[in-house]
CHARMM-style PDB file with segment names, atoms N, HN, CA, C and O in Angstrom:
ATOM      1  N   UNK     1     -83.486 110.562-144.721  1.00  0.00      PROA
ATOM      2  CA  UNK     1     -84.304 110.764-143.539  1.00  0.00      PROA
ATOM      3  C   UNK     1     -83.394 111.168-142.383  1.00  0.00      PROA
ATOM      4  O   UNK     1     -82.224 110.789-142.326  1.00  0.00      PROA
ATOM      5  N   UNK     2     -83.948 111.927-141.489  1.00  0.00      PROA
ATOM      6  HN  UNK     2     -84.898 112.235-141.535  1.00  0.00      PROA
ATOM      7  CA  UNK     2     -83.159 112.435-140.373  1.00  0.00      PROA
ATOM      8  C   UNK     2     -82.711 111.299-139.455  1.00  0.00      PROA
ATOM      9  O   UNK     2     -83.376 110.270-139.334  1.00  0.00      PROA
ATOM     10  N   UNK     3     -81.589 111.513-138.827  1.00  0.00      PROA
ATOM     11  HN  UNK     3     -81.048 112.349-138.925  1.00  0.00      PROA
ATOM     12  CA  UNK     3     -81.089 110.524-137.879  1.00  0.00      PROA
ATOM     13  C   UNK     3     -81.948 110.482-136.625  1.00  0.00      PROA
ATOM     14  O   UNK     3     -82.351 109.414-136.163  1.00  0.00      PROA
ATOM     15  N   UNK     4     -82.221 111.666-136.086  1.00  0.00      PROA
ATOM     16  HN  UNK     4     -81.893 112.533-136.462  1.00  0.00      PROA
ATOM     17  CA  UNK     4     -83.023 111.762-134.866  1.00  0.00      PROA
ATOM     18  C   UNK     4     -84.486 111.880-135.250  1.00  0.00      PROA
ATOM     19  O   UNK     4     -84.930 112.895-135.787  1.00  0.00      PROA
ATOM     20  N   UNK     5     -85.230 110.809-134.960  1.00  0.00      PROA
ATOM     21  HN  UNK     5     -84.870 109.984-134.523  1.00  0.00      PROA
ATOM     22  CA  UNK     5     -86.641 110.790-135.330  1.00  0.00      PROA
ATOM     23  C   UNK     5     -87.493 110.932-134.078  1.00  0.00      PROA
ATOM     24  O   UNK     5     -87.077 110.511-132.999  1.00  0.00      PROA
ATOM     25  N   UNK     6     -88.665 111.514-134.204  1.00  0.00      PROA
ATOM     26  HN  UNK     6     -89.003 111.856-135.081  1.00  0.00      PROA
ATOM     27  CA  UNK     6     -89.584 111.535-133.074  1.00  0.00      PROA
ATOM     28  C   UNK     6     -90.003 110.109-132.713  1.00  0.00      PROA
ATOM     29  O   UNK     6     -90.024 109.220-133.564  1.00  0.00      PROA
ATOM     30  N   UNK     7     -90.331 109.911-131.454  1.00  0.00      PROA
ATOM     31  HN  UNK     7     -90.314 110.634-130.763  1.00  0.00      PROA
ATOM     32  CA  UNK     7     -90.687 108.572-130.982  1.00  0.00      PROA
ATOM     33  C   UNK     7     -91.903 108.026-131.715  1.00  0.00      PROA
ATOM     34  O   UNK     7     -91.927 106.847-132.068  1.00  0.00      PROA
ATOM     35  N   UNK     8     -92.904 108.850-131.951  1.00  0.00      PROA
ATOM     36  HN  UNK     8     -92.885 109.808-131.665  1.00  0.00      PROA
ATOM     37  CA  UNK     8     -94.120 108.372-132.618  1.00  0.00      PROA
ATOM     38  C   UNK     8     -93.808 107.872-134.025  1.00  0.00      PROA
ATOM     39  O   UNK     8     -94.357 106.862-134.466  1.00  0.00      PROA
ATOM     40  N   UNK     9     -92.940 108.571-134.714  1.00  0.00      PROA
ATOM     41  HN  UNK     9     -92.495 109.391-134.355  1.00  0.00      PROA
ATOM     42  CA  UNK     9     -92.562 108.161-136.068  1.00  0.00      PROA
ATOM     43  C   UNK     9     -91.804 106.844-136.034  1.00  0.00      PROA
ATOM     44  O   UNK     9     -92.015 105.975-136.880  1.00  0.00      PROA
ATOM     45  N   UNK    10     -90.911 106.698-135.041  1.00  0.00      PROA
ATOM     46  HN  UNK    10     -90.739 107.403-134.354  1.00  0.00      PROA
ATOM     47  CA  UNK    10     -90.165 105.450-134.891  1.00  0.00      PROA
ATOM     48  C   UNK    10     -91.105 104.279-134.665  1.00  0.00      PROA
ATOM     49  O   UNK    10     -90.937 103.214-135.258  1.00  0.00      PROA
ATOM     50  N   UNK    11     -92.100 104.483-133.800  1.00  0.00      PROA
ATOM     51  HN  UNK    11     -92.236 105.348-133.318  1.00  0.00      PROA
ATOM     52  CA  UNK    11     -93.044 103.405-133.500  1.00  0.00      PROA
ATOM     53  C   UNK    11     -93.844 103.024-134.735  1.00  0.00      PROA
ATOM     54  O   UNK    11     -94.094 101.842-134.967  1.00  0.00      PROA
ATOM     55  N   UNK    12     -94.249 104.010-135.532  1.00  0.00      PROA
ATOM     56  HN  UNK    12     -94.045 104.971-135.344  1.00  0.00      PROA
ATOM     57  CA  UNK    12     -94.986 103.709-136.764  1.00  0.00      PROA
ATOM     58  C   UNK    12     -94.116 102.929-137.740  1.00  0.00      PROA
ATOM     59  O   UNK    12     -94.583 101.986-138.378  1.00  0.00      PROA
ATOM     60  N   UNK    13     -92.844 103.325-137.856  1.00  0.00      PROA
ATOM     61  HN  UNK    13     -92.464 104.091-137.338  1.00  0.00      PROA
ATOM     62  CA  UNK    13     -91.934 102.615-138.751  1.00  0.00      PROA
ATOM     63  C   UNK    13     -91.700 101.171-138.286  1.00  0.00      PROA
ATOM     64  O   UNK    13     -91.622 100.254-139.103  1.00  0.00      PROA
ATOM     65  N   UNK    14     -91.589 100.984-136.975  1.00  0.00      PROA
ATOM     66  HN  UNK    14     -91.653 101.729-136.311  1.00  0.00      PROA
ATOM     67  CA  UNK    14     -91.385  99.639-136.428  1.00  0.00      PROA
ATOM     68  C   UNK    14     -92.588  98.759-136.734  1.00  0.00      PROA
ATOM     69  O   UNK    14     -92.432  97.597-137.109  1.00  0.00      PROA
ATOM     70  N   UNK    15     -93.801  99.315-136.574  1.00  0.00      PROA
ATOM     71  HN  UNK    15     -93.928 100.259-136.269  1.00  0.00      PROA
ATOM     72  CA  UNK    15     -95.007  98.534-136.856  1.00  0.00      PROA
ATOM     73  C   UNK    15     -95.089  98.167-138.321  1.00  0.00      PROA
ATOM     74  O   UNK    15     -95.482  97.051-138.661  1.00  0.00      PROA
ATOM     75  N   UNK    16     -94.720  99.096-139.197  1.00  0.00      PROA
ATOM     76  HN  UNK    16     -94.400 100.002-138.921  1.00  0.00      PROA
ATOM     77  CA  UNK    16     -94.734  98.794-140.633  1.00  0.00      PROA
ATOM     78  C   UNK    16     -93.711  97.724-140.965  1.00  0.00      PROA
ATOM     79  O   UNK    16     -93.951  96.862-141.811  1.00  0.00      PROA
ATOM     80  N   UNK    17     -92.574  97.782-140.297  1.00  0.00      PROA
ATOM     81  HN  UNK    17     -92.379  98.482-139.610  1.00  0.00      PROA
ATOM     82  CA  UNK    17     -91.527  96.790-140.534  1.00  0.00      PROA
ATOM     83  C   UNK    17     -91.997  95.401-140.121  1.00  0.00      PROA
ATOM     84  O   UNK    17     -91.740  94.422-140.822  1.00  0.00      PROA
ATOM     85  N   UNK    18     -92.691  95.313-138.977  1.00  0.00      PROA
ATOM     86  HN  UNK    18     -92.900  96.108-138.407  1.00  0.00      PROA
ATOM     87  CA  UNK    18     -93.187  94.025-138.506  1.00  0.00      PROA
ATOM     88  C   UNK    18     -94.240  93.460-139.453  1.00  0.00      PROA
ATOM     89  O   UNK    18     -94.259  92.260-139.725  1.00  0.00      PROA
ATOM     90  N   UNK    19     -95.111  94.326-139.950  1.00  0.00      PROA
ATOM     91  HN  UNK    19     -95.095  95.301-139.728  1.00  0.00      PROA
ATOM     92  CA  UNK    19     -96.195  93.844-140.807  1.00  0.00      PROA
ATOM     93  C   UNK    19     -95.698  93.502-142.202  1.00  0.00      PROA
ATOM     94  O   UNK    19     -96.454  92.948-143.000  1.00  0.00      PROA
ATOM     95  N   UNK    20     -94.462  93.813-142.514  1.00  0.00      PROA
ATOM     96  HN  UNK    20     -93.848  94.263-141.866  1.00  0.00      PROA
ATOM     97  CA  UNK    20     -93.917  93.576-143.839  1.00  0.00      PROA
ATOM     98  C   UNK    20     -93.169  92.247-143.937  1.00  0.00      PROA
ATOM     99  O   UNK    20     -92.540  91.974-144.959  1.00  0.00      PROA
ATOM    100  N   UNK    21     -93.224  91.425-142.908  1.00  0.00      PROA
ATOM    101  HN  UNK    21     -93.736  91.646-142.078  1.00  0.00      PROA
ATOM    102  CA  UNK    21     -92.519  90.153-142.951  1.00  0.00      PROA
ATOM    103  C   UNK    21     -93.406  89.074-143.565  1.00  0.00      PROA
ATOM    104  O   UNK    21     -94.629  89.137-143.438  1.00  0.00      PROA
ATOM    105  N   UNK    22     -92.809  88.086-144.228  1.00  0.00      PROA
ATOM    106  HN  UNK    22     -91.815  88.034-144.331  1.00  0.00      PROA
ATOM    107  CA  UNK    22     -93.616  87.024-144.825  1.00  0.00      PROA
ATOM    108  C   UNK    22     -94.281  86.150-143.759  1.00  0.00      PROA
ATOM    109  O   UNK    22     -93.870  86.149-142.599  1.00  0.00      PROA
ATOM    110  N   UNK    23     -95.309  85.410-144.168  1.00  0.00      PROA
ATOM    111  HN  UNK    23     -95.642  85.411-145.111  1.00  0.00      PROA
ATOM    112  CA  UNK    23     -96.017  84.573-143.200  1.00  0.00      PROA
ATOM    113  C   UNK    23     -95.128  83.399-142.812  1.00  0.00      PROA
ATOM    114  O   UNK    23     -94.290  82.977-143.608  1.00  0.00      PROA
ATOM    115  N   UNK    24     -95.292  82.869-141.615  1.00  0.00      PROA
ATOM    116  HN  UNK    24     -95.973  83.212-140.969  1.00  0.00      PROA
ATOM    117  CA  UNK    24     -94.485  81.725-141.192  1.00  0.00      PROA
ATOM    118  C   UNK    24     -94.824  80.474-142.011  1.00  0.00      PROA
ATOM    119  O   UNK    24     -95.914  80.362-142.573  1.00  0.00      PROA
ATOM    120  N   UNK    25     -93.885  79.550-142.067  1.00  0.00      PROA
ATOM    121  HN  UNK    25     -93.000  79.641-141.610  1.00  0.00      PROA
ATOM    122  CA  UNK    25     -94.089  78.327-142.839  1.00  0.00      PROA
ATOM    123  C   UNK    25     -95.195  77.476-142.234  1.00  0.00      PROA
ATOM    124  O   UNK    25     -95.928  76.800-142.956  1.00  0.00      PROA
ATOM    125  N   UNK    26     -95.316  77.507-140.903  1.00  0.00      PROA
ATOM    126  HN  UNK    26     -94.720  78.056-140.317  1.00  0.00      PROA
ATOM    127  CA  UNK    26     -96.322  76.646-140.276  1.00  0.00      PROA
ATOM    128  C   UNK    26     -97.733  77.061-140.655  1.00  0.00      PROA
ATOM    129  O   UNK    26     -98.642  76.232-140.636  1.00  0.00      PROA
ATOM    130  N   UNK    27     -97.935  78.325-140.998  1.00  0.00      PROA
ATOM    131  HN  UNK    27     -97.197  78.999-141.013  1.00  0.00      PROA
ATOM    132  CA  UNK    27     -99.261  78.769-141.437  1.00  0.00      PROA
ATOM    133  C   UNK    27     -99.606  78.133-142.778  1.00  0.00      PROA
ATOM    134  O   UNK    27    -100.733  77.690-142.999  1.00  0.00      PROA
ATOM    135  N   UNK    28     -98.618  78.096-143.669  1.00  0.00      PROA
ATOM    136  HN  UNK    28     -97.703  78.456-143.489  1.00  0.00      PROA
ATOM    137  CA  UNK    28     -98.820  77.457-144.966  1.00  0.00      PROA
ATOM    138  C   UNK    28     -99.150  75.978-144.786  1.00  0.00      PROA
ATOM    139  O   UNK    28    -100.035  75.447-145.456  1.00  0.00      PROA
ATOM    140  N   UNK    29     -98.443  75.327-143.888  1.00  0.00      PROA
ATOM    141  HN  UNK    29     -97.723  75.759-143.344  1.00  0.00      PROA
ATOM    142  CA  UNK    29     -98.668  73.905-143.653  1.00  0.00      PROA
ATOM    143  C   UNK    29    -100.036  73.675-143.020  1.00  0.00      PROA
ATOM    144  O   UNK    29    -100.756  72.755-143.408  1.00  0.00      PROA
ATOM    145  N   UNK    30    -100.388  74.497-142.062  1.00  0.00      PROA
ATOM    146  HN  UNK    30     -99.803  75.245-141.747  1.00  0.00      PROA
ATOM    147  CA  UNK    30    -101.648  74.303-141.334  1.00  0.00      PROA
ATOM    148  C   UNK    30    -102.865  74.538-142.229  1.00  0.00      PROA
ATOM    149  O   UNK    30    -103.882  73.860-142.082  1.00  0.00      PROA
ATOM    150  N   UNK    31    -102.766  75.485-143.146  1.00  0.00      PROA
ATOM    151  HN  UNK    31    -101.940  76.036-143.265  1.00  0.00      PROA
ATOM    152  CA  UNK    31    -103.900  75.792-144.015  1.00  0.00      PROA
ATOM    153  C   UNK    31    -103.864  74.983-145.305  1.00  0.00      PROA
ATOM    154  O   UNK    31    -104.615  75.265-146.239  1.00  0.00      PROA
ATOM    155  N   UNK    32    -102.993  73.978-145.359  1.00  0.00      PROA
ATOM    156  HN  UNK    32    -102.382  73.749-144.601  1.00  0.00      PROA
ATOM    157  CA  UNK    32    -102.862  73.124-146.552  1.00  0.00      PROA
ATOM    158  C   UNK    32    -102.624  73.949-147.806  1.00  0.00      PROA
ATOM    159  O   UNK    32    -103.252  73.726-148.841  1.00  0.00      PROA
ATOM    160  N   UNK    33    -101.706  74.906-147.697  1.00  0.00      PROA
ATOM    161  HN  UNK    33    -101.196  75.087-146.856  1.00  0.00      PROA
ATOM    162  CA  UNK    33    -101.235  75.765-148.786  1.00  0.00      PROA
ATOM    163  C   UNK    33    -102.321  76.649-149.396  1.00  0.00      PROA
ATOM    164  O   UNK    33    -102.186  77.103-150.533  1.00  0.00      PROA
ATOM    165  N   UNK    34    -103.397  76.896-148.643  1.00  0.00      PROA
ATOM    166  HN  UNK    34    -103.506  76.527-147.719  1.00  0.00      PROA
ATOM    167  CA  UNK    34    -104.388  77.866-149.119  1.00  0.00      PROA
ATOM    168  C   UNK    34    -103.865  79.287-148.930  1.00  0.00      PROA
ATOM    169  O   UNK    34    -104.149  80.183-149.724  1.00  0.00      PROA
ATOM    170  N   UNK    35    -103.091  79.470-147.856  1.00  0.00      PROA
ATOM    171  HN  UNK    35    -102.860  78.742-147.210  1.00  0.00      PROA
ATOM    172  CA  UNK    35    -102.448  80.767-147.628  1.00  0.00      PROA
ATOM    173  C   UNK    35    -100.975  80.578-147.949  1.00  0.00      PROA
ATOM    174  O   UNK    35    -100.240  79.945-147.191  1.00  0.00      PROA
ATOM    175  N   UNK    36    -100.549  81.130-149.075  1.00  0.00      PROA
ATOM    176  HN  UNK    36    -101.145  81.644-149.691  1.00  0.00      PROA
ATOM    177  CA  UNK    36     -99.171  80.918-149.499  1.00  0.00      PROA
ATOM    178  C   UNK    36     -98.282  82.124-149.203  1.00  0.00      PROA
ATOM    179  O   UNK    36     -97.116  81.972-148.839  1.00  0.00      PROA
ATOM    180  N   UNK    37     -98.838  83.312-149.361  1.00  0.00      PROA
ATOM    181  HN  UNK    37     -99.785  83.436-149.656  1.00  0.00      PROA
ATOM    182  CA  UNK    37     -97.995  84.487-149.177  1.00  0.00      PROA
ATOM    183  C   UNK    37     -98.841  85.639-148.671  1.00  0.00      PROA
ATOM    184  O   UNK    37    -100.070  85.602-148.738  1.00  0.00      PROA
ATOM    185  N   UNK    38     -98.179  86.650-148.169  1.00  0.00      PROA
ATOM    186  HN  UNK    38     -97.181  86.680-148.114  1.00  0.00      PROA
ATOM    187  CA  UNK    38     -98.861  87.852-147.684  1.00  0.00      PROA
ATOM    188  C   UNK    38     -98.966  88.824-148.841  1.00  0.00      PROA
ATOM    189  O   UNK    38     -97.950  89.286-149.360  1.00  0.00      PROA
ATOM    190  N   UNK    39    -100.182  89.139-149.249  1.00  0.00      PROA
ATOM    191  HN  UNK    39    -101.008  88.764-148.827  1.00  0.00      PROA
ATOM    192  CA  UNK    39    -100.352  89.919-150.474  1.00  0.00      PROA
ATOM    193  C   UNK    39    -100.088  91.401-150.266  1.00  0.00      PROA
ATOM    194  O   UNK    39    -100.035  92.153-151.239  1.00  0.00      PROA
ATOM    195  N   UNK    40     -99.921  91.846-149.018  1.00  0.00      PROA
ATOM    196  HN  UNK    40     -99.964  91.235-148.227  1.00  0.00      PROA
ATOM    197  CA  UNK    40     -99.625  93.265-148.787  1.00  0.00      PROA
ATOM    198  C   UNK    40     -98.142  93.516-148.543  1.00  0.00      PROA
ATOM    199  O   UNK    40     -97.782  94.556-147.991  1.00  0.00      PROA
ATOM    200  N   UNK    41     -97.284  92.599-148.937  1.00  0.00      PROA
ATOM    201  HN  UNK    41     -97.577  91.754-149.386  1.00  0.00      PROA
ATOM    202  CA  UNK    41     -95.854  92.803-148.750  1.00  0.00      PROA
ATOM    203  C   UNK    41     -95.386  94.014-149.549  1.00  0.00      PROA
ATOM    204  O   UNK    41     -95.770  94.206-150.703  1.00  0.00      PROA
ATOM    205  N   UNK    42     -94.563  94.810-148.918  1.00  0.00      PROA
ATOM    206  HN  UNK    42     -94.251  94.653-147.981  1.00  0.00      PROA
ATOM    207  CA  UNK    42     -94.124  96.052-149.527  1.00  0.00      PROA
ATOM    208  C   UNK    42     -92.617  96.016-149.711  1.00  0.00      PROA
ATOM    209  O   UNK    42     -91.883  95.567-148.831  1.00  0.00      PROA
ATOM    210  N   UNK    43     -92.168  96.490-150.853  1.00  0.00      PROA
ATOM    211  HN  UNK    43     -92.765  96.855-151.567  1.00  0.00      PROA
ATOM    212  CA  UNK    43     -90.741  96.609-151.104  1.00  0.00      PROA
ATOM    213  C   UNK    43     -90.349  98.079-150.957  1.00  0.00      PROA
ATOM    214  O   UNK    43     -91.091  98.970-151.371  1.00  0.00      PROA
ATOM    215  N   UNK    44     -89.209  98.319-150.379  1.00  0.00      PROA
ATOM    216  HN  UNK    44     -88.606  97.596-150.042  1.00  0.00      PROA
ATOM    217  CA  UNK    44     -88.813  99.707-150.072  1.00  0.00      PROA
ATOM    218  C   UNK    44     -88.588 100.517-151.330  1.00  0.00      PROA
ATOM    219  O   UNK    44     -88.709 101.742-151.301  1.00  0.00      PROA
ATOM    220  N   UNK    45     -88.264  99.863-152.437  1.00  0.00      PROA
ATOM    221  HN  UNK    45     -88.166  98.868-152.461  1.00  0.00      PROA
ATOM    222  CA  UNK    45     -88.063 100.610-153.679  1.00  0.00      PROA
ATOM    223  C   UNK    45     -89.363 100.846-154.430  1.00  0.00      PROA
ATOM    224  O   UNK    45     -89.582 101.922-154.985  1.00  0.00      PROA
ATOM    225  N   UNK    46     -90.219  99.841-154.445  1.00  0.00      PROA
ATOM    226  HN  UNK    46     -90.042  98.966-153.994  1.00  0.00      PROA
ATOM    227  CA  UNK    46     -91.426  99.903-155.291  1.00  0.00      PROA
ATOM    228  C   UNK    46     -92.487 100.848-154.749  1.00  0.00      PROA
ATOM    229  O   UNK    46     -93.013 101.675-155.495  1.00  0.00      PROA
ATOM    230  N   UNK    47     -92.812 100.741-153.464  1.00  0.00      PROA
ATOM    231  HN  UNK    47     -92.385 100.069-152.858  1.00  0.00      PROA
ATOM    232  CA  UNK    47     -93.900 101.569-152.932  1.00  0.00      PROA
ATOM    233  C   UNK    47     -93.480 102.193-151.612  1.00  0.00      PROA
ATOM    234  O   UNK    47     -92.850 101.552-150.771  1.00  0.00      PROA
ATOM    235  N   UNK    48     -93.839 103.439-151.453  1.00  0.00      PROA
ATOM    236  HN  UNK    48     -94.350 103.960-152.137  1.00  0.00      PROA
ATOM    237  CA  UNK    48     -93.448 104.181-150.263  1.00  0.00      PROA
ATOM    238  C   UNK    48     -94.590 104.208-149.250  1.00  0.00      PROA
ATOM    239  O   UNK    48     -95.751 103.988-149.596  1.00  0.00      PROA
ATOM    240  N   UNK    49     -94.241 104.479-148.007  1.00  0.00      PROA
ATOM    241  HN  UNK    49     -93.298 104.658-147.727  1.00  0.00      PROA
ATOM    242  CA  UNK    49     -95.242 104.603-146.957  1.00  0.00      PROA
ATOM    243  C   UNK    49     -95.900 105.972-147.051  1.00  0.00      PROA
ATOM    244  O   UNK    49     -95.233 106.972-147.317  1.00  0.00      PROA
ATOM    245  N   UNK    50     -97.195 106.014-146.835  1.00  0.00      PROA
ATOM    246  HN  UNK    50     -97.737 105.202-146.619  1.00  0.00      PROA
ATOM    247  CA  UNK    50     -97.910 107.270-147.033  1.00  0.00      PROA
ATOM    248  C   UNK    50     -97.880 108.183-145.807  1.00  0.00      PROA
ATOM    249  O   UNK    50     -97.469 109.339-145.902  1.00  0.00      PROA
ATOM    250  N   UNK    51     -98.310 107.669-144.668  1.00  0.00      PROA
ATOM    251  HN  UNK    51     -98.644 106.730-144.590  1.00  0.00      PROA
ATOM    252  CA  UNK    51     -98.535 108.564-143.516  1.00  0.00      PROA
ATOM    253  C   UNK    51     -97.502 108.372-142.412  1.00  0.00      PROA
ATOM    254  O   UNK    51     -97.857 108.301-141.235  1.00  0.00      PROA
ATOM    255  N   UNK    52     -96.247 108.289-142.777  1.00  0.00      PROA
ATOM    256  HN  UNK    52     -95.959 108.346-143.732  1.00  0.00      PROA
ATOM    257  CA  UNK    52     -95.224 108.100-141.734  1.00  0.00      PROA
ATOM    258  C   UNK    52     -94.636 109.414-141.333  1.00  0.00      PROA
ATOM    259  OT1 UNK    52     -93.760 109.461-140.469  1.00  0.00      PROA
TER     260      UNK     52
END
């Protein structure tokens, strides 16, 4: 990928990066382990971003 990216592309990548983090531990504790993990977690090798 190019070094110099357009600002809009950078912002989209940043948002995807934020949404790719696991849920906090306190959420698991608060929901009594009903919510254990984020099912939309993406790995950089397994699946690529579509509209970036």
